[in-house]
MIFIVEX-712686 format. One record per residue: residue number from 0; chain; x, y, z of N, C-alpha, C in turn; residue in three letters. Coordinates in pm, whole numbers, always signed. Layout:
> seq / mol / n.X / n.Y / n.Z / ca.X / ca.Y / ca.Z / c.X / c.Y / c.Z / type
> NUM / A / X / Y / Z / X / Y / Z / X / Y / Z / ALA
...
***
This chain:
> seq / mol / n.X / n.Y / n.Z / ca.X / ca.Y / ca.Z / c.X / c.Y / c.Z / type
> 0 / A / +1036 / +230 / -343 / +972 / +145 / -229 / +942 / -9 / -288 / MET
> 1 / A / +1010 / -104 / -238 / +967 / -247 / -304 / +994 / -345 / -187 / MET
> 2 / A / +886 / -415 / -171 / +767 / -408 / -219 / +664 / -307 / -129 / CYS
> 3 / A / +610 / -235 / -169 / +519 / -119 / -77 / +368 / -141 / -71 / GLY
> 4 / A / +311 / -230 / -166 / +171 / -269 / -165 / +159 / -371 / -223 / ARG
> 5 / A / +66 / -461 / -172 / +4 / -578 / -248 / -126 / -611 / -211 / PHE
> 6 / A / -191 / -726 / -268 / -330 / -783 / -261 / -355 / -919 / -196 / VAL
> 7 / A / -468 / -908 / -136 / -505 / -1040 / -59 / -655 / -1030 / -65 / LEU
> 8 / A / -709 / -1104 / -174 / -888 / -1117 / -173 / -882 / -1264 / -169 / ILE
> 9 / A / -808 / -1341 / -126 / -867 / -1485 / -116 / -916 / -1481 / +14 / THR
> 10 / A / -1031 / -1596 / +60 / -1096 / -1567 / +179 / -1002 / -1668 / +289 / ASP
> 11 / A / -1046 / -1648 / +421 / -992 / -1726 / +508 / -994 / -1913 / +486 / LEU
> 12 / A / -1090 / -1924 / +446 / -1112 / -2080 / +412 / -1030 / -2140 / +313 / LYS
> 13 / A / -1001 / -2046 / +186 / -908 / -2112 / +103 / -766 / -2084 / +139 / ASN
> 14 / A / -737 / -1995 / +219 / -609 / -1978 / +283 / -578 / -2096 / +372 / ILE
> 15 / A / -642 / -2136 / +439 / -661 / -2252 / +558 / -631 / -2367 / +455 / GLN
> 16 / A / -684 / -2393 / +366 / -668 / -2506 / +278 / -519 / -2486 / +176 / ASP
> 17 / A / -503 / -2400 / +134 / -366 / -2353 / +65 / -255 / -2386 / +148 / LYS
> 18 / A / -264 / -2345 / +268 / -119 / -2348 / +348 / -151 / -2433 / +471 / PHE
> 19 / A / -253 / -2538 / +457 / -239 / -2652 / +560 / -253 / -2574 / +725 / GLY
> 20 / A / -322 / -2498 / +716 / -347 / -2402 / +844 / -432 / -2482 / +964 / VAL
> 21 / A / -389 / -2512 / +1042 / -469 / -2589 / +1155 / -552 / -2485 / +1258 / GLN
> 22 / A / -490 / -2380 / +1292 / -540 / -2293 / +1418 / -538 / -2152 / +1327 / ASN
> 23 / A / -655 / -2085 / +1323 / -661 / -1936 / +1291 / -694 / -1867 / +1395 / ILE
> 24 / A / -632 / -1757 / +1427 / -635 / -1631 / +1543 / -633 / -1515 / +1472 / SER
> 25 / A / -694 / -1467 / +1351 / -697 / -1373 / +1295 / -824 / -1316 / +1217 / CYS
> 26 / A / -831 / -1189 / +1192 / -963 / -1143 / +1105 / -887 / -1118 / +974 / GLU
> 27 / A / -962 / -1131 / +867 / -912 / -1088 / +722 / -1022 / -1021 / +648 / HIS
> 28 / A / -1013 / -899 / +594 / -1091 / -852 / +525 / -1029 / -830 / +370 / GLN
> 29 / A / -1088 / -898 / +304 / -1009 / -885 / +171 / -989 / -764 / +113 / PRO
> 30 / A / -854 / -740 / +50 / -826 / -619 / +7 / -757 / -598 / -97 / SER
> 31 / A / -784 / -509 / -212 / -670 / -496 / -329 / -579 / -379 / -308 / TRP
> 32 / A / -577 / -311 / -176 / -456 / -232 / -155 / -406 / -222 / -26 / ASN
> 33 / A / -330 / -333 / +12 / -283 / -364 / +146 / -150 / -249 / +160 / ILE
> 34 / A / -140 / -172 / +270 / -34 / -85 / +293 / +54 / -124 / +387 / VAL
> 35 / A / +182 / -56 / +418 / +235 / -97 / +544 / +162 / -8 / +650 / PRO
> 36 / A / +181 / -98 / +772 / +94 / -26 / +894 / -41 / -126 / +924 / GLY
> 37 / A / -57 / -181 / +828 / -190 / -249 / +850 / -159 / -407 / +892 / GLN
> 38 / A / -244 / -448 / +977 / -263 / -584 / +1026 / -275 / -676 / +922 / SER
> 39 / A / -190 / -772 / +890 / -231 / -869 / +763 / -213 / -1016 / +798 / ILE
> 40 / A / -281 / -1119 / +742 / -249 / -1247 / +765 / -107 / -1311 / +736 / PRO
> 41 / A / -90 / -1382 / +833 / +56 / -1449 / +816 / +61 / -1578 / +884 / VAL
> 42 / A / +120 / -1669 / +805 / +161 / -1801 / +855 / +279 / -1834 / +926 / VAL
> 43 / A / +245 / -1870 / +1041 / +355 / -1937 / +1121 / +343 / -2059 / +1139 / ILE
> 44 / A / +490 / -2139 / +1179 / +494 / -2272 / +1246 / +500 / -2311 / +1378 / CYS
> 45 / A / +433 / -2345 / +1472 / +494 / -2347 / +1612 / +448 / -2501 / +1647 / HIS
> 46 / A / +550 / -2575 / +1694 / +563 / -2707 / +1735 / +481 / -2786 / +1628 / ASN
> 47 / A / +529 / -2756 / +1478 / +488 / -2848 / +1391 / +355 / -2806 / +1340 / GLY
> 48 / A / +276 / -2725 / +1395 / +138 / -2700 / +1362 / +144 / -2552 / +1284 / ILE
> 49 / A / +87 / -2524 / +1157 / +84 / -2401 / +1088 / -53 / -2320 / +1153 / ASN
> 50 / A / -17 / -2208 / +1201 / -117 / -2116 / +1252 / -120 / -2010 / +1178 / GLN
> 51 / A / -262 / -1916 / +1166 / -268 / -1806 / +1070 / -307 / -1707 / +1189 / LEU
> 52 / A / -204 / -1602 / +1183 / -197 / -1500 / +1283 / -204 / -1349 / +1235 / VAL
> 53 / A / -229 / -1254 / +1301 / -233 / -1104 / +1251 / -73 / -1033 / +1295 / SER
> 54 / A / -29 / -997 / +1190 / +101 / -925 / +1254 / +94 / -777 / +1159 / TYR
> 55 / A / +141 / -688 / +1213 / +148 / -557 / +1122 / +266 / -571 / +1061 / ARG
> 56 / A / +214 / -516 / +943 / +351 / -483 / +862 / +435 / -375 / +869 / TRP
> 57 / A / +549 / -408 / +884 / +666 / -320 / +925 / +707 / -342 / +1050 / GLY
> 58 / A / +852 / -369 / +1024 / +913 / -460 / +1142 / +948 / -357 / +1267 / MET
> 59 / A / +932 / -400 / +1388 / +998 / -319 / +1497 / +1104 / -438 / +1575 / ILE
> 60 / A / +1218 / -408 / +1573 / +1325 / -523 / +1619 / +1297 / -516 / +1782 / PRO
> 61 / A / +1293 / -623 / +1857 / +1276 / -616 / +1981 / +1359 / -528 / +2055 / SER
> 62 / A / +1485 / -480 / +2014 / +1564 / -369 / +2058 / +1527 / -209 / +2046 / TRP
> 63 / A / +1439 / -192 / +1966 / +1402 / -54 / +1943 / +1348 / +31 / +2036 / SER
> 64 / A / +1392 / +155 / +2048 / +1323 / +230 / +2163 / +1184 / +256 / +2133 / LYS
> 65 / A / +1152 / +265 / +2014 / +1002 / +299 / +1990 / +957 / +256 / +1856 / ASP
> 66 / A / +820 / +301 / +1818 / +780 / +221 / +1676 / +822 / +291 / +1562 / THR
> 67 / A / +855 / +392 / +1568 / +884 / +488 / +1425 / +980 / +394 / +1320 / SER
> 68 / A / +1066 / +323 / +1381 / +1151 / +256 / +1300 / +1075 / +157 / +1189 / ILE
> 69 / A / +950 / +126 / +1232 / +871 / +9 / +1140 / +834 / +62 / +1004 / ALA
> 70 / A / +825 / +209 / +977 / +800 / +281 / +879 / +915 / +237 / +749 / ASN
> 71 / A / +1026 / +219 / +813 / +1162 / +181 / +737 / +1176 / +49 / +706 / LYS
> 72 / A / +1113 / -27 / +794 / +1137 / -182 / +786 / +1023 / -273 / +713 / LEU
> 73 / A / +981 / -213 / +606 / +873 / -315 / +567 / +931 / -409 / +467 / ILE
> 74 / A / +1061 / -396 / +417 / +1120 / -483 / +320 / +1261 / -507 / +387 / ASN
> 75 / A / +1308 / -651 / +379 / +1437 / -692 / +375 / +1494 / -755 / +262 / ALA
> 76 / A / +1641 / -689 / +249 / +1701 / -754 / +120 / +1768 / -894 / +161 / ARG
> 77 / A / +1753 / -967 / +53 / +1783 / -1115 / +73 / +1940 / -1134 / +108 / ALA
> 78 / A / +2001 / -1046 / +26 / +2138 / -1045 / +48 / +2213 / -1017 / +157 / GLU
> 79 / A / +2151 / -956 / +266 / +2169 / -912 / +384 / +2094 / -962 / +502 / THR
> 80 / A / +1994 / -1001 / +470 / +1913 / -1034 / +602 / +1961 / -1121 / +713 / VAL
> 81 / A / +2059 / -1185 / +668 / +2129 / -1271 / +763 / +2229 / -1188 / +839 / ASP
> 82 / A / +2254 / -1068 / +811 / +2367 / -996 / +873 / +2349 / -892 / +922 / LYS
> 83 / A / +2199 / -818 / +889 / +2153 / -684 / +922 / +2115 / -702 / +1103 / LYS
> 84 / A / +2147 / -636 / +1188 / +2131 / -623 / +1301 / +1937 / -652 / +1331 / PRO
> 85 / A / +1849 / -561 / +1237 / +1717 / -575 / +1258 / +1660 / -713 / +1208 / SER
> 86 / A / +1747 / -774 / +1127 / +1690 / -884 / +1070 / +1747 / -1045 / +1131 / PHE
> 87 / A / +1860 / -1042 / +1160 / +1932 / -1142 / +1171 / +1888 / -1281 / +1248 / ARG
> 88 / A / +1848 / -1225 / +1373 / +1793 / -1309 / +1469 / +1644 / -1374 / +1435 / GLU
> 89 / A / +1552 / -1279 / +1367 / +1431 / -1340 / +1328 / +1462 / -1434 / +1204 / ALA
> 90 / A / +1565 / -1420 / +1116 / +1577 / -1509 / +1035 / +1639 / -1642 / +1064 / PHE
> 91 / A / +1704 / -1633 / +1164 / +1729 / -1782 / +1222 / +1606 / -1825 / +1309 / LYS
> 92 / A / +1513 / -1743 / +1352 / +1441 / -1830 / +1443 / +1275 / -1784 / +1417 / LYS
> 93 / A / +1238 / -1677 / +1359 / +1110 / -1633 / +1340 / +1079 / -1601 / +1189 / ARG
> 94 / A / +1077 / -1719 / +1124 / +1018 / -1715 / +977 / +899 / -1701 / +933 / ARG
> 95 / A / +826 / -1677 / +857 / +686 / -1684 / +844 / +649 / -1651 / +668 / CYS
> 96 / A / +530 / -1687 / +632 / +481 / -1664 / +499 / +361 / -1543 / +516 / LEU
> 97 / A / +377 / -1449 / +436 / +289 / -1334 / +455 / +169 / -1358 / +310 / ILE
> 98 / A / +85 / -1374 / +315 / -14 / -1432 / +251 / -59 / -1321 / +146 / VAL
> 99 / A / -67 / -1328 / +7 / -79 / -1252 / -102 / -163 / -1345 / -226 / ALA
> 100 / A / -221 / -1234 / -293 / -257 / -1256 / -432 / -194 / -1208 / -543 / ASP
> 101 / A / -117 / -1111 / -508 / -43 / -1024 / -602 / +24 / -879 / -529 / GLY
> 102 / A / +98 / -824 / -608 / +147 / -732 / -561 / +170 / -603 / -681 / PHE
> 103 / A / +208 / -458 / -634 / +196 / -374 / -743 / +346 / -321 / -753 / TYR
> 104 / A / +353 / -268 / -880 / +475 / -183 / -910 / +434 / -78 / -976 / GLU
> 105 / A / +502 / +36 / -1010 / +452 / +157 / -1054 / +561 / +200 / -1180 / TRP
> 106 / A / +489 / +188 / -1293 / +572 / +213 / -1425 / +556 / +356 / -1475 / LYS
> 107 / A / +669 / +410 / -1494 / +685 / +581 / -1532 / +641 / +589 / -1678 / LYS
> 108 / A / +552 / +681 / -1693 / +499 / +717 / -1847 / +505 / +858 / -1826 / GLU
> 109 / A / +600 / +917 / -1883 / +630 / +1079 / -1881 / +627 / +1121 / -1759 / GLY
> 110 / A / +535 / +1207 / -1718 / +521 / +1238 / -1543 / +417 / +1177 / -1475 / LYS
> 111 / A / +373 / +1084 / -1511 / +286 / +989 / -1429 / +333 / +850 / -1398 / SER
> 112 / A / +251 / +781 / -1299 / +320 / +648 / -1249 / +179 / +578 / -1255 / LYS
> 113 / A / +175 / +458 / -1353 / +74 / +369 / -1382 / +111 / +251 / -1318 / ILE
> 114 / A / +2 / +219 / -1232 / +17 / +71 / -1110 / +12 / -30 / -1218 / PRO
> 115 / A / +97 / -141 / -1217 / +89 / -264 / -1281 / +67 / -363 / -1161 / LEU
> 116 / A / -36 / -458 / -1181 / -57 / -571 / -1065 / +14 / -697 / -1129 / TYR
> 117 / A / +116 / -747 / -1052 / +159 / -865 / -1089 / +145 / -987 / -1004 / PHE
> 118 / A / +81 / -1102 / -1059 / +23 / -1206 / -985 / +50 / -1335 / -1050 / TYR
> 119 / A / +42 / -1445 / -992 / +75 / -1571 / -1053 / -33 / -1606 / -1189 / LEU
> 120 / A / +14 / -1683 / -1281 / -76 / -1713 / -1379 / -185 / -1837 / -1356 / LYS
> 121 / A / -168 / -1898 / -1244 / -244 / -1994 / -1173 / -356 / -1941 / -1092 / SER
> 122 / A / -340 / -1797 / -1072 / -446 / -1731 / -995 / -461 / -1755 / -861 / ARG
> 123 / A / -368 / -1834 / -811 / -338 / -1862 / -677 / -280 / -1822 / -562 / GLN
> 124 / A / -332 / -1812 / -457 / -256 / -1710 / -349 / -122 / -1787 / -323 / PRO
> 125 / A / -35 / -1714 / -277 / +105 / -1753 / -241 / +161 / -1696 / -115 / PHE
> 126 / A / +281 / -1748 / -75 / +330 / -1687 / +48 / +459 / -1587 / +24 / GLY
> 127 / A / +470 / -1472 / +29 / +603 / -1422 / +38 / +670 / -1485 / +154 / PHE
> 128 / A / +811 / -1470 / +130 / +917 / -1516 / +233 / +916 / -1396 / +338 / ALA
> 129 / A / +884 / -1406 / +466 / +878 / -1290 / +584 / +941 / -1334 / +691 / GLY
> 130 / A / +975 / -1243 / +773 / +1007 / -1240 / +924 / +922 / -1202 / +1017 / LEU
> 131 / A / +921 / -1232 / +1130 / +855 / -1162 / +1245 / +907 / -1165 / +1373 / TYR
> 132 / A / +859 / -1069 / +1429 / +930 / -988 / +1572 / +809 / -965 / +1691 / GLU
> 133 / A / +857 / -978 / +1798 / +750 / -919 / +1903 / +843 / -787 / +1992 / THR
> 134 / A / +757 / -698 / +1983 / +799 / -600 / +2046 / +717 / -545 / +2179 / TRP
> 135 / A / +809 / -507 / +2278 / +716 / -475 / +2406 / +730 / -330 / +2442 / ILE
> 136 / A / +621 / -274 / +2434 / +625 / -108 / +2435 / +623 / -87 / +2601 / SER
> 137 / A / +653 / +38 / +2611 / +704 / +76 / +2743 / +576 / +58 / +2842 / PRO
> 138 / A / +458 / +34 / +2802 / +375 / +24 / +2908 / +326 / -153 / +2907 / ASP
> 139 / A / +425 / -231 / +2845 / +420 / -349 / +2857 / +321 / -448 / +2747 / LYS
> 140 / A / +260 / -369 / +2665 / +182 / -406 / +2560 / +300 / -489 / +2435 / LYS
> 141 / A / +254 / -623 / +2394 / +297 / -668 / +2288 / +269 / -643 / +2145 / GLU
> 142 / A / +340 / -589 / +2062 / +289 / -558 / +1923 / +382 / -651 / +1843 / ILE
> 143 / A / +323 / -720 / +1770 / +366 / -837 / +1689 / +391 / -777 / +1527 / LYS
> 144 / A / +516 / -783 / +1470 / +548 / -698 / +1350 / +595 / -788 / +1243 / THR
> 145 / A / +608 / -767 / +1100 / +657 / -863 / +1013 / +716 / -758 / +922 / CYS
> 146 / A / +787 / -843 / +811 / +860 / -778 / +711 / +878 / -858 / +568 / VAL
> 147 / A / +867 / -816 / +466 / +893 / -902 / +338 / +1025 / -901 / +288 / ILE
> 148 / A / +1078 / -1018 / +257 / +1203 / -996 / +210 / +1205 / -991 / +60 / ILE
> 149 / A / +1292 / -927 / -5 / +1294 / -881 / -165 / +1440 / -953 / -218 / THR
> 150 / A / +1427 / -953 / -350 / +1558 / -1011 / -415 / +1542 / -961 / -540 / THR
> 151 / A / +1645 / -993 / -654 / +1648 / -942 / -767 / +1530 / -948 / -848 / ASP
> 152 / A / +1492 / -872 / -921 / +1360 / -880 / -1014 / +1392 / -982 / -1097 / ALA
> 153 / A / +1271 / -1089 / -1163 / +1279 / -1149 / -1263 / +1266 / -1073 / -1393 / ASN
> 154 / A / +1270 / -1141 / -1503 / +1262 / -1100 / -1636 / +1120 / -1008 / -1660 / GLU
> 155 / A / +1006 / -1041 / -1597 / +896 / -978 / -1628 / +889 / -842 / -1542 / LEU
> 156 / A / +945 / -848 / -1425 / +949 / -736 / -1334 / +1064 / -626 / -1372 / ILE
> 157 / A / +1174 / -692 / -1405 / +1291 / -575 / -1428 / +1272 / -462 / -1499 / ALA
> 158 / A / +1188 / -456 / -1603 / +1167 / -331 / -1679 / +1106 / -234 / -1600 / PRO
> 159 / A / +1052 / -258 / -1482 / +985 / -171 / -1403 / +1063 / -145 / -1282 / ILE
> 160 / A / +1105 / -247 / -1216 / +1185 / -241 / -1109 / +1306 / -315 / -1068 / HIS
> 161 / A / +1415 / -300 / -1024 / +1516 / -423 / -1015 / +1521 / -490 / -904 / ASP
> 162 / A / +1391 / -487 / -794 / +1352 / -583 / -698 / +1218 / -639 / -701 / ARG
> 163 / A / +1190 / -745 / -635 / +1081 / -782 / -639 / +1059 / -863 / -495 / MET
> 164 / A / +948 / -891 / -440 / +915 / -986 / -328 / +979 / -1131 / -331 / PRO
> 165 / A / +1016 / -1182 / -261 / +1062 / -1330 / -256 / +912 / -1416 / -248 / VAL
> 166 / A / +872 / -1466 / -359 / +751 / -1560 / -358 / +796 / -1699 / -351 / ILE
> 167 / A / +752 / -1772 / -238 / +798 / -1900 / -219 / +709 / -2004 / -282 / LEU
> 168 / A / +758 / -2117 / -369 / +669 / -2222 / -413 / +633 / -2322 / -304 / SER
> 169 / A / +546 / -2395 / -323 / +481 / -2454 / -202 / +566 / -2571 / -150 / PRO
> 170 / A / +676 / -2607 / -218 / +772 / -2699 / -162 / +867 / -2625 / -71 / GLU
> 171 / A / +918 / -2500 / -107 / +1007 / -2397 / -39 / +915 / -2347 / +95 / LYS
> 172 / A / +800 / -2360 / +68 / +717 / -2273 / +186 / +733 / -2355 / +311 / GLU
> 173 / A / +724 / -2480 / +312 / +732 / -2544 / +441 / +856 / -2560 / +483 / MET
> 174 / A / +984 / -2575 / +390 / +1114 / -2559 / +413 / +1154 / -2404 / +505 / ILE
> 175 / A / +1088 / -2333 / +451 / +1106 / -2180 / +510 / +1050 / -2170 / +635 / TRP
> 176 / A / +946 / -2256 / +680 / +865 / -2250 / +799 / +954 / -2332 / +914 / LEU
> 177 / A / +1017 / -2448 / +840 / +1056 / -2518 / +926 / +1165 / -2491 / +1054 / GLU
> 178 / A / +1144 / -2464 / +1167 / +1212 / -2396 / +1246 / +1372 / -2454 / +1276 / SER
> 179 / A / +1331 / -2591 / +1262 / +1481 / -2665 / +1294 / +1583 / -2627 / +1181 / ASP
> 180 / A / +1578 / -2598 / +1042 / +1643 / -2560 / +976 / +1712 / -2424 / +998 / ILE
> 181 / A / +1848 / -2414 / +1048 / +1918 / -2268 / +1086 / +2032 / -2268 / +1008 / VAL
> 182 / A / +2065 / -2365 / +915 / +2185 / -2361 / +825 / +2156 / -2220 / +716 / GLU
> 183 / A / +2256 / -2115 / +738 / +2220 / -2001 / +672 / +2210 / -2018 / +508 / VAL
> 184 / A / +2308 / -2105 / +478 / +2323 / -2124 / +308 / +2190 / -2208 / +268 / SER
> 185 / A / +2149 / -2279 / +343 / +2035 / -2347 / +329 / +1896 / -2262 / +293 / ASP
> 186 / A / +1871 / -2176 / +395 / +1786 / -2064 / +385 / +1777 / -1974 / +305 / LEU
> 187 / A / +1900 / -1904 / +272 / +1934 / -1818 / +168 / +1879 / -1870 / +26 / LEU
> 188 / A / +1924 / -1995 / +14 / +1910 / -2060 / -137 / +1764 / -2039 / -160 / SER
> 189 / A / +1698 / -2047 / -71 / +1555 / -2040 / -97 / +1498 / -1896 / -158 / LEU
> 190 / A / +1574 / -1800 / -139 / +1523 / -1663 / -147 / +1566 / -1624 / -279 / LEU
> 191 / A / +1528 / -1650 / -378 / +1540 / -1644 / -522 / +1438 / -1589 / -582 / LYS
> 192 / A / +1453 / -1520 / -703 / +1324 / -1484 / -805 / +1261 / -1576 / -842 / SER
> 193 / A / +1112 / -1571 / -841 / +1020 / -1637 / -885 / +997 / -1646 / -1035 / TYR
> 194 / A / +1035 / -1763 / -1103 / +998 / -1754 / -1251 / +915 / -1691 / -1328 / PRO
> 195 / A / +981 / -1597 / -1421 / +878 / -1506 / -1476 / +791 / -1562 / -1564 / ALA
> 196 / A / +820 / -1678 / -1614 / +736 / -1756 / -1711 / +572 / -1797 / -1632 / GLU
> 197 / A / +593 / -1807 / -1509 / +504 / -1839 / -1429 / +422 / -1725 / -1364 / GLU
> 198 / A / +434 / -1623 / -1396 / +393 / -1475 / -1348 / +317 / -1399 / -1479 / MET
> 199 / A / +211 / -1317 / -1427 / +162 / -1232 / -1546 / +136 / -1060 / -1478 / ASN
> 200 / A / +93 / -1004 / -1544 / +56 / -855 / -1498 / -16 / -806 / -1581 / SER
> 201 / A / -122 / -692 / -1504 / -222 / -624 / -1559 / -231 / -476 / -1501 / LYS
> 202 / A / -268 / -404 / -1602 / -255 / -253 / -1551 / -382 / -239 / -1449 / GLN
> 203 / A / -356 / -134 / -1361 / -473 / -86 / -1267 / -486 / -116 / -1142 / GLY
> 204 / A / -568 / -112 / -1055 / -587 / -107 / -910 / -717 / -159 / -881 / ILE
> 205 / A / -754 / -250 / -835 / -898 / -260 / -777 / -993 / -282 / -907 / GLY
> 206 / A / -1128 / -178 / -891 / -1215 / -188 / -983 / -1150 / -157 / -1117 / PRO
> 207 / A / -1055 / -88 / -1137 / -978 / -39 / -1258 / -928 / -165 / -1297 / HIS
> 208 / A / -916 / -263 / -1243 / -824 / -402 / -1299 / -884 / -494 / -1361 / ASN
> 209 / A / -849 / -560 / -1456 / -920 / -671 / -1530 / -949 / -782 / -1454 / GLU
> 210 / A / -836 / -806 / -1327 / -843 / -918 / -1263 / -975 / -895 / -1178 / ILE
> 211 / A / -971 / -775 / -1115 / -1045 / -739 / -1028 / -1215 / -773 / -1091 / TYR
> 212 / A / -1223 / -721 / -1203 / -1396 / -725 / -1297 / -1401 / -893 / -1288 / GLN
> 213 / A / -1320 / -967 / -1322 / -1316 / -1109 / -1339 / -1358 / -1193 / -1227 / LYS
> 214 / A / -1319 / -1140 / -1123 / -1355 / -1192 / -970 / -1495 / -1152 / -930 / SER
> 215 / A / -1551 / -1038 / -985 / -1692 / -987 / -956 / -1794 / -1076 / -1034 / ARG
> 216 / A / -1754 / -1141 / -1130 / -1862 / -1211 / -1203 / -1922 / -1334 / -1131 / VAL
***
């Protein structure tokens, strides 16, 4: 599974400053272990205003008959995101940034799997390229969900996994959120591997991670 777990320890104030958020309508508890099915902070742009909202990780397309499909739709491949029925309409109209500080992948060592934490050398939060959708339940309740887009792994991650989540640079973030951009080729050109030389990795999760220890000092 890729990307199946990620980290968000940055607080709301720093998220607001980093992404130019003007309206906040979500709660956020910093976590070193965010998993599919959780409600997570997501940046959307509505009428030119960046908003921070809570969406459930795992997309439920509007045409789905029930919520079970969300377990399978936590990632969307950049190569087919404009064509797959589950994602193509959201790709055109409902793009978002899924806020993170890093993500995990597991390295096989014998019969064991060792977690590796990947993050930016700058230690700054960033936005995964994401899509969002609203599903109406049989009892007329709205469930807002999202999905993380993945692409080919860069040189740092490739020895561990052949895929990585799309991390957008600050310049690309605003382009991705701009609803007026609907040219498929322009949008797909943003969905590339993040430069390996600007990333780093550490072994372990949470309290077992050197990054965590430094954050506690």
